[in-house]
N, C-alpha and C positions, 0 to 999 in steps of 0.2 A: 286975125280977128274973128274969122268965121269959126275957127277951132275953139276959141274961148267962149263963143256964144253957145257952144254945145256942152259947156260945163255947167254945173249947178252951184249956186251960191247958197250955202246952208247957214242959217242963224241958229246958234245953240244957246239954250238957256243954261244958267248955272246948274251943274250936276248932270247935265245931259251926257250920256255915254255915246261916243262915236264908234268905238271898236271894243270888242271884248275878246279875251283869250279864247282861241279855238274857232273864232268866227271866220268864215270864208270871205276873203276880200281881194279884189283886183283893182280897186280904185286908188288914186293918190290924192291926198288932201294937203292943201296949202293953207297955213294959218294967216288970215288977213287982219284979224283984230281980236282982242281979248286974250285970256289965259287958258291954254289947253295943256294938260299934263298927261304924261305917260307913266303908268304904274306897272312895275315888273313883279313877277313872282306869283305864287298861287293865291296869296292874299293881297294882290296888288291894289285893290280898291281902298285899302286902309293906309293911313299915314300920308306923308307928303311925297308927291311924285316928281318926275322930271318935267320942268316947264319947257315947252317948245317955243323958241323965239318966233316972233312975227316974221313972215316971209319964208320960213322953212317948211318942209313938207313932212308928212307922217303917212304911214301905210305903205311906204316904198318897199320895205322888206318883203311883205306878203305879195305885193304887186309884181315884184321881180321874180321870186322863186315859186310863186303859186301856192305856197304853204299857208295854213290858217294863221291869223293874227296871233302873236305871242304875248301881247300886253293889253292892258286896259287903257283906253284913251278917253279922257273926260274933260269937259269944259268946267273950269272953276268959277268963271263969271260969264257975263254975256260975251259970246265969241262969234266971229264970222269966219267961215271956212269955205274954201273953194274946192269942190269935188271934181276931179278930173277923171273921166272914164278911161279905161285902158286903151281903147281904140284911138281916142283923141291924143293921149300922151305918146303912144308908140309911133303913130303915123304922122303926127304933126309937131308936137312940142319938143320931143327928144332930138329932132333934127335941127332945132334952132341953135345958133352959136351960144355956148356958155351954159345951156340947160343941163346937158349931161355932166359937164364939169362941176356945176353947182350941186347936182345931186350926189356926185361922188364925194365932194367935200362934206356934205350933210351926212352921208352914210358913215364916213370915216369918223367925224366928230361924234356921232351917236354911238358908234361901236366903241370908241375910246372911252366915252363916258360910261357906257354899260360895263366895260371891263373894270373901270375904276370902282364902280358901285359893287360889282361882284367881288373884287378883292377886299373892299371894305367890309362887305357882309361876311366873307370868310374869316377875316380877322376878328370881327365881332363874335362870330360863332365860336372861334377858338378861345377868345377871352371869356365868353360865357361858360364854356365847358370847363375851363380852368377854375373859374369862380365857383361853379357848382362843386367841383372836387374839393376846393378849399372849404366851402360851407359844410360839406359832408364830413370833412376832417374835423372842423370846429364842433360839429354836432357830436362826433364820437368822443372828442376830448372832453366836451362838456358833460356828456353822460358818464364818462369815466370818473369825473370829479364827485359824482353823487352816488349814494348807495344804489344797488340794483333795485329795479322796480319789482313789485310783488311782495311776498312775505319775507320778513326779516327776523333775525335772532331766533332761529329754530332751536338753538341750544338753550334758550331761556324759556322753560315751560310755564312760567308765571305771567308772561305777557305775550300778546299777539299784536304784530304790527304789519300793515300792508300799505303799499303806496301805488300811486298812479301819476304819471306825468305825460301829457300829450301836448306837444308844442303846436302852435298855430302855424309857425314857419319852420324852416330847417333847424334853426337854433332857438332856444327859449330864453325868456326873461324870468320865468318861474324857477323855483328850486325848493328842495326839501332836504332835510338831513336828520339822521338819528344815530346816536352812538353813545356808548357808555363812557362816562368820565371817571367813574369809580365802579367797583364791582357790582353794586346794586343801585347806582345812580345814573339814570338815563337822561340824556339831553335830546330834545326834539325841536325842530323848527320848520317853518314853511314861510316862503316869501314870494313877492311878486314885484319885479322891477318895472318901473314905468317904461312905456314904449315897447317896441318889438325889434326883432332883427339882431344884427351883430353887435350894435352898441349896447343894447340891453343884456345880451349874452356876456359881453366882456365885463360889464358892471356886476352881473350876477356872479361871475367867476371870482372877481375881487371880493365880493361880499362873503362867499362861501369860504374862501381862504382865511379871511379875517375871523369869521365866526368860529372856525374850528380851534383857532388859537385862543380866542377869548373864552369859549365855553369850557376849555380845560384850565384856564387860569383864574377865572372869576367863580364866585360861588352862588350868585343869584342872577336871575334873568334880567332884572332891571339894569344891573351893572353891565351885563353883556351888551344890551341895546345902547346904553349910554356911551360906552367906549367905541362900539361899532359906529354909531352915528358920528362921533367926533372924527374918527378915522376916515369915513367915507366922504365927509364934507371937504376934506383937504384934496385939492386938485380936481374938484368936480365942476369944471367949467360948463359942462353940458347940462348941469342941474338935474341929473337923473336922481331918482330916489327909489326906495324900496319900502313896501309895506311888509311887516313881518310879525309873526307870532312865534314865541319860543318859550320853553319851560324845562324844568327839571322834575323828573318823576323818581321818587323813592320807591323802588320796586317792592321792597319788603312791606312798607306801611301803606302804600297807595297814595301818599300825599303828593299832589302835583302843584308845584309853584310856577307861575307863568307871568309873562309880561307881554305888552302889546305895543307895536309901532304902527298905528293906523290901519291895522288889518281887520278883516271881517271876523265876527265872533264864531268860534267853533261850536258845533252842536254836541250835546251830551245825551246819550241814551242811558237812562238810569231808572230802574224800577218801572220799566215799560213806558216811561215818560220821556219825551224828546223836547229839548229846549236849548236855546243859545246860552252859553255860560256867561256870567258877568265879566265885563272887560274893563281893565284899568285904562284910563286915558293915556294916550301917548301919540306924539306926532310921527309922521312918516320919517324914515331913517335916511340920512345922507344929505339933507338940505340945510337944516338949521343947527349950527354948532352950539354946544353948551346946554343942550336940552337934557332933562332928566325924565326918567320913566318910573312906573310904579309896579309893584308886585301884587298879585292876588293868589289865593290857594283854594284848591278844592280837593275833597277826599274821593278818590276813585275806589269803589268797592269791587270785589270780585264780580265779573260779569258786566261791569260798566264799559261803555264804548264811547270814545271821543272821536269825533269826525272833524278834522282840520282841513281846510280847502282854500283855494284862491278864488277870486271873483269870476274867473273864466268859467267855473262850474255853474254858479248861480245866474250869471248874466248871459249864458248861452241862450239864443233866441230861436223860436220856431218861425215858420214862414209868415206868420201874422205879426211878428215883432214882439211876441210875448216871451218873457224870460223864464227859464227853467225854475229859478228862484229858490229861496230857502225852503219853501213848501215842497218843492220837488225832492230836495234832500231829505226833509222830514218824512215824506211819504215813503221814500226808499228805506229809511231806517225803520219805519213802522212796519213795513211789509217783509223786510229781509234782514233786519238788524241782528237776528240771532244766528244767521248763517256764518260759515267760515269767512274770514275777511277777504280772502282771494275771490270767493264767490261774490261777495258784496262789491268789490272793485269792478269785476267783470260786468255785474248787473248795472252799475252806474254808467260804465262806458256804453253798454248797450242802450240804456235809456236816453243818454245824451244824444247819441247818433240818431235814434228813432225820433226824438223830440225835434232836433234841428233838421231832420231829413237830409243830412249831409255827412260825408266823411271828412269834410274840411271844417276846422274850427276857426271862428273869428278871433279867439283869444286863447292863450295858453290855459290848459286845464290841469290842475295839480291837486292831489288828494293824499292825505295821510290819515290812516285809521289806527287807533290805539285801543286795545281792549286788555283789561286786567283779568287774568284767568282765575277760575275757581281754585286751581291747584295751589295758588300762592298762600291761601289760608291754611292748607294742609301743611305746607312747608314751614310756615311760621309756627304752627302748633307743635311741630316736631322739634 
């Protein structure tokens, strides 16, 4: 009894730290009431720790081997702990029948639990590493489905196309495409699948695959969207959808016929004026079967520039929560719209990162620039 009187009774408030990693400790603590947890690892203060049952001790490892504490010990609610100084424990308590045995049992249980947690952490790390490899593979496969970023169709001197796609995560829900369905008939599209991550990426892959078939079999963009919508609604239990803009450009005449499925209006730089193009009404694609879409047309003259983008560009925010906005895109076109398109793409990337003050994007950012070149008029005249 005299030995116990030489011990301290500690009352711990919720959140009170009893031991920290690296702290020198020679005392042993017995939990008398409340919840006290042990947190392992370099970031042990985060997440859920190991609860120490009432009546068991803590701190015995460092008290026995003289090494600093290796874990963080914290009260989760009001707790009462008995602190036993080393001289009291080794000279008096350890000699009592059952004390040493109980300590050994506690040490074995704690060691076994620590081993189990270590093995679980190793398995989780292996699974995470495997998942990262799978996601990297999915990203490579996804990028392989799309045209290469940068300038396209160098063999066609009468048009200039440049693209940019920067996903917010490893895989993207955004997409773009551009290909010739006839010698002088170009199909372009851009889309934004709802959500992020693997589900959006799989829906995007399905959309792109269907689009390439439909763009080559249909003759007008409204029919492409109509048939794409009906196909995507089948088996779409997740109710994912895609906003999309697509159209056909007659490279010889400059006539661009387009349709819209809930997408944001592209910008047109024409005669030094910048404005959104008129947009036909059309619902998002993939949710409502049996919907129809409309076409509109505009004449692209030599030198005209069409900027098609996803809302990740205009909705990128700075630290004040202000969006880059359509005005940011218009300002870019006004200041650098006559530059080569690869220069314009790089300038947009630079401005977005400077505006958001971050290398990490909150949403996928995708851009397609289309310019009809002056040489097309020469070729037509010949």
